[in-house]
C-alpha positions, 0 to 999 in steps of 0.5 A: 826214449833215450835222454839227451846227456850233454857231451860235457857230462860224458867227458872225464874229469882230469887231474893234471900230473904234477911233480911233488918235491915239497909239502906245498907241492903235495898240498897243490896236488891234493887240491887238484884231486879235490877239484877233480872229485868235485867235477866228477860228482857234479857230473854224476848229480847232473846225469842223475837229474837227467835220468830221473826226469826221463824215468819219471816221464816214462813212468807217466809221473809229473815232470819237474 
């Protein structure tokens, strides 16, 4: 059995390139990267939930 992982979880999280000339630009750049990390970590958590459910089912345990 192969678990169904949605395409959205299989696509990379991207951070748009920005120029940074001022500290305000650097702050925006940092905020973009924090958002990108949140996106990536959310996908990892969701993928882990899918895989854990599939592993539990394969092992004959209770499904969530």
